[in-house]
C-alpha positions in Angstrom: 108.0 85.3 86.4 107.7 82.7 89.3 108.7 83.4 92.9 108.5 81.3 96.2 107.1 83.2 99.2 109.7 83.2 102.0 107.8 85.3 104.6 104.9 87.6 105.1 105.2 90.5 107.6 103.9 94.0 108.2 105.5 97.2 109.3 103.3 99.9 110.8 100.3 98.2 109.3 101.8 98.0 105.7 101.8 94.4 104.5 105.0 93.0 102.9 106.0 89.7 101.3 109.5 88.5 101.0 109.9 86.4 97.8 112.7 84.4 96.1 113.0 84.5 92.4 112.9 80.9 91.0 112.9 81.8 87.2 115.6 83.9 85.6 114.8 87.2 83.9 114.1 90.8 84.8 110.7 92.1 86.1 109.3 95.3 87.5 106.4 96.2 89.7 103.9 98.9 89.0 100.6 100.1 90.5 98.8 97.5 88.3 101.0 94.6 89.2 99.7 91.5 90.9 101.3 88.7 92.9 99.3 85.8 91.4 95.8 87.3 92.0 96.8 89.6 94.8 97.2 93.4 94.0 100.6 94.9 94.8 101.7 98.5 95.6 104.3 99.9 93.3 107.1 99.0 95.8 110.0 96.7 95.4 113.2 96.4 97.5 116.1 94.0 97.4 117.4 93.4 100.9 121.2 93.2 101.3 122.0 89.6 102.1 124.8 87.1 101.4 124.8 83.5 100.4 126.8 80.9 102.3 129.7 81.4 100.0 129.9 85.2 100.8 128.5 86.3 97.4 125.6 88.7 97.1 122.1 87.1 97.2 120.4 88.7 94.2 117.3 86.5 94.1 115.4 87.8 97.1 112.9 90.8 96.9 110.5 92.5 99.2 107.1 93.5 97.6 104.2 95.3 99.3 100.6 94.2 99.2 98.0 96.8 98.3 95.5 95.5 100.9 96.5 94.2 104.3 93.6 91.6 104.2 95.2 89.9 101.2 97.9 88.5 103.4 95.5 85.7 104.3 95.4 84.7 100.7 99.2 83.9 100.6 101.4 81.5 102.6 105.1 80.7 103.1 106.5 78.3 100.5 103.7 79.1 98.0 104.8 79.5 94.4 103.4 82.7 92.9 103.8 84.7 89.7 104.5 88.5 89.4 102.2 89.8 86.7 103.0 93.3 85.3 
């Protein structure tokens, strides 16, 4: 499933990436999942946010990278794929 990277950030040394789903469908994240070639931790969150029309934005997700050094391999605007 394809996503566009909206931002990269870290909290207390843990790297996170905010992505926007650009293909419809369901997905999950496990300890073996990857964001393109970058390993992920088994963490996924959906921030509470609203669209301009006031409806819930259900296409944004926050994922966590397994290795902080992998942040350098990703960039805002990049199209990536979540692999199970």
